[in-house]
C-alpha positions, 0 to 999 in steps of 0.5 A: 814830634808834630803831634806833641807840638800841637798838643803842647801848644793847644795846652798852653793856649787853653792855660793862657785863656783860663788864666785870663778868664779867672783873672778877669773874674777876680779883679776889682770892678774898677780895673779895665784890663787884666794883662796890662796892669802890673798892680793887681789887687788881690792874690789870685789876679797877681799870681795869674798876671805873673804866671801869664807873663813870666811862664806861659807867654815865654813858654808859648813863644819858645814852643812855637819856634820849636814847632816851626823847626820840627815842621820844617824838619819833618817836611824836608827830611821825611815828606812821606810822613804826610798822609795828606797835603791838607794836614800840612796846611793845617799845621801851617795855619796853626803855626801862623795862629801861634805867631799872631797870638805871640805877637799880640801878647808882645804888644800887650807886654809893651803896653804894660811896661809903658803903663807901668813906667808912666805910673812910676813917673807920675808917682815920683812927680807927686812925691816930689811936691809932697811936703809936711803940710800935704802929708798932715792933711791927706797922708801919703798919696803916692 
């Protein structure tokens, strides 16, 4: 199961990176960050943004937890399956790397949610001061 886990986590990591690179290349020039702005202009960045946050990140977090269970299960129940101690430490370091990746993406998610909430609050305040005169001069600005 550990080879399957290693292959699956590598695939999810590469898929995540590919989504990020394609999303950054397809975003408008005035957008600073791809993963923290839910308001994406263009179909491709929108699809990649939601694919990353709704599928890849949760799947990677689940897969990392499953890998931890498999790693401890193999280490406890079948310690003779480890040909070298260095293989065990490689899996431990990869596991740490996976959890750091997950923690960083959770931090990005918090930033994205915070940014979206502030944007909606600002739009709400702007709509509250809109009147007929402002609408006739500038149109709807929020």
